[in-house]
C-alpha positions as CSV (number, residue, x, y, z in Angstrom):
1,X,14.4,-17.3,-21.3
2,X,15.2,-19.1,-18.0
3,X,13.3,-22.0,-16.9
4,X,13.8,-23.8,-13.4
5,X,11.9,-27.0,-12.7
6,X,11.4,-27.8,-9.1
7,X,9.2,-30.5,-7.4
8,X,6.6,-28.3,-6.5
9,X,6.8,-25.5,-9.1
10,X,8.3,-24.3,-12.5
11,X,9.6,-20.9,-12.7
12,X,9.9,-19.2,-16.0
13,X,11.9,-15.9,-16.2
14,X,12.2,-13.8,-19.5
15,X,13.4,-10.4,-20.2
16,X,12.1,-7.9,-22.5
17,X,13.3,-4.6,-23.9
18,X,11.1,-1.5,-23.7
19,X,11.5,1.0,-26.6
20,X,11.0,4.2,-24.6
21,X,10.1,5.5,-21.2
22,X,6.4,5.4,-22.1
23,X,6.3,1.8,-22.7
24,X,8.0,1.2,-19.4
25,X,5.5,3.1,-17.5
26,X,2.5,1.2,-19.4
27,X,4.0,-2.3,-19.0
28,X,4.3,-1.5,-15.3
29,X,0.8,-0.9,-15.2
30,X,0.0,-3.8,-17.3
31,X,1.9,-6.1,-14.9
32,X,0.3,-4.6,-12.1
33,X,-3.2,-5.6,-13.4
34,X,-1.7,-9.4,-13.7
35,X,-0.9,-9.2,-10.0
36,X,-4.7,-8.0,-9.4
37,X,-6.0,-10.8,-11.5
38,X,-4.0,-13.3,-9.3
39,X,-5.9,-11.8,-6.3
40,X,-9.3,-12.3,-8.2
41,X,-8.5,-15.8,-9.4
42,X,-6.4,-18.1,-7.1
43,X,-5.9,-20.7,-10.2
44,X,-3.7,-18.2,-12.0
45,X,-0.1,-18.3,-11.9
46,X,1.8,-15.9,-10.0
47,X,3.4,-13.3,-12.0
48,X,6.1,-10.9,-10.8
49,X,7.6,-8.1,-12.8
50,X,11.2,-6.7,-11.9
51,X,12.0,-3.5,-13.7
52,X,15.8,-2.8,-14.4
53,X,17.6,-5.5,-12.4
54,X,17.1,-9.2,-12.8
55,X,15.5,-11.4,-10.1
56,X,17.5,-13.2,-7.6
57,X,17.4,-16.5,-9.6
58,X,19.3,-14.6,-12.3
59,X,22.1,-13.1,-10.0
60,X,25.4,-14.2,-10.9
61,X,24.6,-14.7,-14.7
62,X,25.1,-12.2,-17.7
63,X,21.6,-10.9,-17.4
64,X,21.5,-7.4,-18.5
65,X,20.5,-4.4,-16.6
66,X,19.1,-1.0,-17.6
67,X,16.6,1.5,-17.4
68,X,14.7,0.0,-20.6
69,X,14.9,-3.6,-19.4
70,X,12.3,-5.5,-17.4
71,X,12.0,-9.1,-16.1
72,X,8.8,-11.2,-16.2
73,X,8.6,-14.0,-13.8
74,X,6.0,-16.8,-14.0
75,X,5.6,-19.2,-11.2
76,X,3.8,-22.3,-12.5
77,X,2.1,-24.8,-9.9
78,X,1.3,-28.5,-10.6
79,X,-2.1,-27.6,-11.8
80,X,-0.6,-25.6,-14.8
81,X,1.8,-28.2,-15.8
82,X,-0.4,-31.2,-15.5
83,X,-0.8,-33.3,-18.7
84,X,-4.2,-31.7,-19.2
85,X,-3.1,-28.0,-19.2
86,X,0.8,-28.4,-20.0
87,X,0.4,-27.7,-23.8
88,X,-2.0,-24.5,-23.1
89,X,0.4,-23.1,-20.5
90,X,3.5,-23.6,-22.8
91,X,1.6,-21.8,-25.6
92,X,0.5,-18.9,-23.5
93,X,4.0,-18.5,-21.9
94,X,5.6,-18.7,-25.2
95,X,3.7,-15.9,-26.7
96,X,3.5,-13.5,-23.6
97,X,6.1,-11.2,-24.6
98,X,4.4,-10.5,-28.0
99,X,1.1,-10.3,-26.1
100,X,2.8,-7.7,-23.8
101,X,4.2,-5.5,-26.4
102,X,0.9,-5.7,-28.5
103,X,-1.1,-4.4,-25.6
104,X,1.5,-1.6,-25.0
105,X,1.1,-0.4,-28.4
106,X,-2.7,-0.5,-28.5
107,X,-2.8,1.4,-25.0
108,X,-0.7,4.2,-26.5
109,X,-2.6,4.2,-29.7
110,X,-5.8,4.8,-27.6
111,X,-4.3,7.2,-25.3
112,X,-3.1,9.2,-28.4
113,X,-6.7,8.9,-29.9
114,X,-8.2,10.3,-26.8
115,X,-5.6,13.0,-26.5
116,X,-6.6,14.1,-30.2
117,X,-10.3,13.8,-29.7
118,X,-9.8,16.1,-26.7
119,X,-7.8,18.6,-28.5
120,X,-10.4,18.9,-31.1
121,X,-12.9,19.6,-28.6
122,X,-10.9,22.2,-27.0
123,X,-10.1,23.8,-30.2
124,X,-14.1,23.8,-31.0
125,X,-14.6,25.6,-27.6
126,X,-11.8,28.0,-28.3
127,X,-13.4,28.8,-31.8
128,X,-16.7,29.5,-30.3
129,X,-15.3,31.7,-27.5
130,X,-13.9,34.2,-30.3
131,X,-16.0,37.3,-30.4
132,X,-17.3,38.2,-33.8
133,X,-15.9,41.2,-35.3
134,X,-18.5,43.6,-36.6
135,X,-17.5,45.5,-39.7
136,X,-18.4,49.1,-38.9
137,X,-18.3,52.2,-41.1
138,X,-16.5,55.1,-39.3
139,X,-16.0,58.5,-40.5
140,X,-12.9,60.8,-40.0
141,X,-13.1,64.2,-39.0
142,X,-12.6,65.2,-42.6
143,X,-15.8,63.3,-43.4
144,X,-14.0,60.4,-45.4
145,X,-15.7,56.9,-44.8
146,X,-13.5,53.8,-43.9
147,X,-14.7,50.2,-43.0
148,X,-13.2,48.7,-39.7
149,X,-12.4,44.9,-39.9
């Protein structure tokens, strides 16, 4: 975790490691929703997401780079660090990584449940589409009877 305190803002940067490529994609979508939240609520802190490469504040450090690493930056303003809201801000920032990974797991579970339900529905449709085979009795030219199944 990297914290930079300036006169007009506090910048908090932390990295997170994603387990697979699906987590990276869901994490990007999740972070885009945080950016959208900033547009709707101007009181929210600015949130930036940098996949693979560390942000400029971490250039020249030993920050890791890679396909499964992402950097999340929060820019906190005086209204977030005032004595009235400081403790809440610290708690939320401190638990954000766990919050992110929890929601990624929940999103994957929801997507898989939806896929299983759709597969079950498609199998039902396919089973209804099979024509019923009628048992018919046929006779050969010799007069023997057999049942076609």
